[in-house]
Each structure stands twice: as C-alpha cells, then as structure tokens.
C-alpha positions in Angstrom: -0.1 0.0 -0.2 1.6 3.4 -1.0 1.3 6.5 0.9 -1.4 8.0 -1.1 -3.8 4.9 -0.6 -2.9 4.8 3.0 -3.8 8.5 3.4 -7.3 7.8 1.7 -7.9 5.0 3.9 -7.0 7.1 6.9 -9.4 9.7 5.7 -12.2 7.1 5.3 -11.6 5.9 8.8 -11.6 9.5 10.2 -15.0 10.2 8.3 -16.5 7.1 9.4 -15.4 7.5 13.1 -16.6 11.1 13.2 -19.9 10.3 12.0 -20.2 7.4 14.4 -19.3 9.8 17.3 -22.0 12.2 16.2 -24.6 9.3 16.5 -23.1 7.7 19.5 -22.8 10.9 21.4 -26.5 11.3 21.3 -26.9 7.8 22.7 -24.3 8.5 25.3 -26.4 11.3 26.5 -29.7 9.3 26.7 -28.2 6.0 28.1 -25.2 7.4 30.1 -27.0 10.5 31.7 -30.6 9.6 31.6 -30.2 5.9 32.2 -32.6 5.2 29.4 -31.9 2.2 27.1 -33.1 3.6 23.7 -33.2 0.9 21.2 -34.9 3.3 18.7 -31.8 5.4 18.4 -30.9 3.8 15.1 -34.5 4.4 14.0 -33.9 8.2 14.5 -30.8 8.0 12.5 -32.9 6.5 9.7 -35.6 9.2 10.2 -32.9 11.9 9.8 -31.9 10.4 6.4 -35.5 10.2 5.1 -36.1 13.7 6.4 -33.1 14.9 4.3 -34.4 13.0 1.3 -37.9 14.6 1.6 -37.0 18.2 2.6 -34.2 18.4 -0.2 -36.6 16.9 -2.7 -39.2 19.4 -1.9 -37.0 22.6 -1.4 -34.1 21.6 -3.7 -31.6 22.6 -0.9 -29.6 20.3 1.0 -28.7 23.0 3.6 -32.6 23.6 4.3 -32.8 19.7 4.7 -30.0 19.8 7.3 -31.7 22.5 9.4 -35.2 21.4 8.9 -34.3 17.7 9.7 -32.6 18.6 13.0 -35.4 21.0 14.0 -38.0 18.3 13.3 -36.1 15.6 15.1 -35.6 17.9 18.1 -39.3 18.7 18.4 -40.2 14.8 17.9 -37.6 14.2 20.7 -39.3 16.7 23.0 -42.7 15.3 22.4 -41.6 11.7 22.9 -39.8 12.6 26.1 -42.9 14.4 27.3 -45.3 11.6 26.5 -43.5 8.4 26.8 -40.0 8.6 28.0 -40.4 10.5 31.1 -42.4 7.5 32.5 -39.3 5.4 32.3 -37.0 7.2 34.6 -36.3 4.9 37.6 -38.0 1.9 36.0 -36.4 -1.4 35.1 -34.6 -1.8 31.8 -37.2 -4.2 30.5 -39.8 -1.5 30.4 -37.3 0.8 28.5 -36.5 -1.9 26.0 -40.0 -2.7 25.3 -41.2 0.8 24.8 -38.2 1.7 22.6 -38.7 -1.5 20.5 -42.4 -0.3 20.2 -41.0 3.1 18.9 -38.9 1.4 16.3 -42.1 -0.5 15.0 -44.1 2.7 14.9 -41.2 4.7 13.1 -40.7 2.0 10.5 -44.4 1.7 9.8 -44.6 5.4 9.3 -41.7 5.3 6.9 -43.2 2.6 5.0 -46.5 4.4 4.7 -44.8 7.7 3.6 -41.9 6.5 1.5 -42.5 2.9 0.8 -39.7 0.3 0.5 -37.7 2.0 -2.4 -34.1 3.4 -2.0 -33.6 7.0 -2.3 -30.7 9.1 -3.2 -29.7 12.6 -1.9 -27.5 15.0 -3.8 -24.7 16.6 -1.9 -24.7 20.5 -1.9 -23.8 22.1 -5.1 -20.4 23.2 -4.2 -19.4 19.9 -2.6 -20.1 17.5 -5.5 -16.7 17.3 -7.1 -13.6 15.3 -6.3 -9.9 16.2 -5.4 -7.6 14.4 -8.0 -4.8 12.6 -5.9 -3.2 10.6 -8.6 -4.0 9.7 -12.3 -6.3 6.9 -11.1 -7.3 8.0 -7.7 -9.5 10.8 -6.5 -11.3 11.8 -3.1 -14.8 13.2 -3.0 -15.0 16.6 -1.6 -18.2 15.9 0.2 -16.3 13.2 2.3 -13.9 15.9 3.4 -16.7 18.3 4.3 -18.3 15.5 6.5 -15.0 15.2 8.3 -14.8 18.9 8.9 -18.5 19.3 9.8 -18.4 16.4 12.4 -15.2 17.6 13.8 -16.7 21.1 14.5 -19.9 19.5 15.9 -17.7 17.4 18.2 -15.8 20.5 19.4 -19.2 22.3 20.1 -20.5 19.3 22.1 -17.3 19.3 24.2 -17.5 23.0 24.7 -21.0 22.7 25.8 -20.5 19.8 28.2 -17.3 21.0 29.7 -17.5 24.8 29.7 -21.1 25.9 30.1 -23.5 26.2 32.9 -25.9 23.6 31.1 -23.0 21.2 30.7 -22.1 21.4 34.4 -25.7 20.7 35.3 -25.8 17.7 33.1 -22.6 16.4 34.4 -23.7 17.1 38.0 -26.9 15.1 37.4 -25.0 12.2 35.9 -22.9 12.0 39.0 -25.6 12.5 41.8 -29.1 13.5 40.6 -30.7 13.7 44.1 -28.0 16.4 45.3 -28.7 18.4 42.1 -32.5 18.4 42.9 -31.7 19.4 46.4 -29.9 22.3 45.1 -33.2 23.3 43.2 -32.4 22.3 39.7 -35.3 21.3 37.7 -34.2 18.1 36.3 -37.5 17.3 34.5 -36.7 20.1 32.0 -33.1 19.0 31.7 -34.1 15.5 31.0 -36.6 16.7 28.4 -33.9 18.6 26.6 -31.0 16.2 26.8 -33.3 13.5 25.3 -34.3 15.7 22.4 -30.7 16.7 21.7 -29.7 13.1 21.8 -32.5 12.4 19.1 -31.4 15.5 17.1 -27.7 14.1 16.9 -28.7 10.7 15.7 -30.9 12.3 13.1 -28.0 14.7 12.1 -25.8 11.6 11.6 -28.3 10.2 9.2 -28.6 13.5 7.3 -25.0 14.1 6.6 -24.4 10.5 5.7 -27.5 10.3 3.2 -25.7 11.6 0.2 -23.0 9.0 0.4 -25.0 5.9 1.6 -28.4 6.4 0.0 -31.6 6.2 2.1 -33.2 2.9 2.5 -35.2 0.9 5.0 -33.4 -0.6 8.1 -30.2 1.7 7.5 -30.4 2.4 11.2 -29.9 -1.2 12.4 -26.1 -1.6 12.1 -25.7 2.0 13.4 -27.5 1.3 16.5 -25.4 -1.7 17.2 -22.1 0.3 16.7 -23.3 3.2 18.7 -23.8 0.8 21.6 -20.4 -0.6 21.0 -19.0 3.0 21.2 -20.8 3.7 24.4 -19.7 0.5 26.1 -16.1 0.8 24.7 -15.6 4.5 25.6 -17.4 4.3 29.0 -21.0 4.8 29.8 -21.7 8.5 30.1 -18.4 9.7 28.8 -18.4 11.9 25.8 -14.7 11.9 25.5 -14.6 8.1 25.7 -17.3 8.0 23.0 -15.0 10.1 20.8 -12.0 7.7 21.4 -14.2 4.6 20.9 -15.7 5.9 17.7 -12.3 6.7 16.2 -10.9 3.2 17.2 -13.9 1.6 15.5 -13.4 3.6 12.5 -9.9 2.7 12.1 -10.5 -1.0 13.0 -13.3 -1.3 10.5 -11.7 0.6 7.7 -8.1 -1.0 7.8 -9.7 -4.3 8.8 -11.6 -4.4 5.4 -8.4 -3.6 3.7 -6.0 -6.0 5.3 -8.2 -8.7 6.8 -11.5 -8.5 4.7 -12.7 -12.1 5.5 -12.9 -11.4 9.2 -13.4 -7.5 9.2 -16.8 -7.7 10.6 -15.5 -9.6 13.8 -12.5 -7.2 14.5 -14.7 -4.5 16.0 -16.1 -7.0 18.7 -12.6 -8.4 19.3 -11.5 -4.8 19.9 -14.3 -4.2 22.3 -13.5 -7.5 24.1 -9.9 -6.6 24.4 -10.7 -3.1 25.9 -13.2 -4.4 28.3 -10.7 -7.1 29.5 -8.2 -4.2 30.1 -10.7 -1.6 31.4 -14.2 -3.2 32.4 -15.9 0.1 32.7 -14.6 1.3 29.3 -11.7 3.5 28.4 -12.9 6.7 30.2 -15.6 5.1 32.3 -15.9 5.8 36.0 -14.5 3.1 38.2 -17.0 1.7 40.6 -16.3 2.4 44.1 
C-alpha cells in the first residue's frame, strides 16, 4: 500500500469515526446520563436520512434539509420525552427496552406508509459534488472531506457545551448525583427533556449528513444502533470523551480491517471491544465503581 492509498484509507476511517461519534454521542447522553436504554436510536438515524431526502426533494436545498431535519427531530424528541420517556425514569430496563422497541415498529411503519420500500438518493450540496484528484487513477470526494470537517466542528461544540457551560455542568452533575442536584433546586425534568431531544437530534443529524454517500433505505439504522452501543460501552457509559475515542478506534479498525483482513473484518470490532473491556471493564474513560 502506497502513501496516497494509506492516506485515503485514513481519511475514510476518520470520516466514518466522526459520523459514528455524532450518532453515538446522542446515545451516550440518553443512556449514560438519563439511564434510558433507547433501542430506537438507530431508527432516528434513519428518520434523519429520510427527512433529508424529503426536504431536499421538496425545497431543492440540502442545507434547508439539514436545518429542517434537525429541528423536526428535536421537536419529535421533546414530544416523545414528554409523552413516553419521562415515565421510564427509574423503571427497570425491560420497560425501557419494550417501549423503545415499540417506537422502532411505529417509526418503521410510518416510514413505509410515507416513502415505501424504495431506495432513495440525496444529492450533496452544489459546491461539494466534485472530487480532488490525488493521482492519475485516484480521487477523493469533496463531500467526504466536508463530512469530516463538519463532524469535527460538531464534536468540538459538544465538548465545549458539556465542559465549559453552565448547562453542561448541570448535566454532568446530574449524571454524578441526581438527588443532590434536585436538592440544590435544579429542575431536572426540564433538563431530561432537552437532553433526550438533543440526543435524538444528534442521531438524526448523523443520518442527514451520511444520506448523500450511503443512499436512504429501510433498516439503515440497524447496524448504526449496534455500533453506537459498542462505542458507548467501549468509551465508558456517560463519557463523551470516551465515545470520541471509541468511535475513532472503531473507524480505524473497520476501515483498515476491510483492507488487510477482509474475511474477518466484521468480527474485528467486537474483538477490539472485548480486548478493551478485559483491560478496562468500565470502558476507556468510564467511571470506576467504588
């Protein structure tokens, strides 16, 4: 493998890892902070992709699709938290699994009624449809580079909000000791509602940005759900930094595994997870149990 090909594969790994972090960070917020096992997280990733297709087809603008898809997903998250999810706080995990599985069935049925079973495509923005020529026979799509840049900026914003703002301080305090934060007068019902909605919006945003390179099809969120849970467990439940490290490790493992070990590439991610958990049972940046 020459240096150019190695560089292309490294870019692919970073692009995959950053998108995976975008989706998994939403699951980290919902699972790690609210304590809710949301099996419908992949369905919201798919919902974002379908919203991108629908809005872009109606308006002719991918940028409107990005904004509109995130706003719609955020509102859906607020409604679902207010009607259903808030009843699950403190309940056993079986109730959470059953409700979120029911949401998967409902979202999939709505998707089938509105869009059918066809595969749809979404065009990248006008200025990002070209490719950079690397060699005589090798080029790299501009839109993939744009995804890397966009997801890195989004990751930086997430880190800044969680670590440098009052809202982030409240969220982290609630994750550590919810009863104490309530004693201090913090209305955690409102915090829960917005944390859940942000988690759903991040999943949908991942589906939106990936739609132009993966196409939009039924069941596209299934594999992303599994990988997101792997990222959360690998990085440490409730750790945004751990999710970032885990997502990049999975991106590198999956991309280079398909290049060097194609026959067993699908297993390497789970081998990586097993190895990390043997080393650190609570994940890379997970809190140690006292």
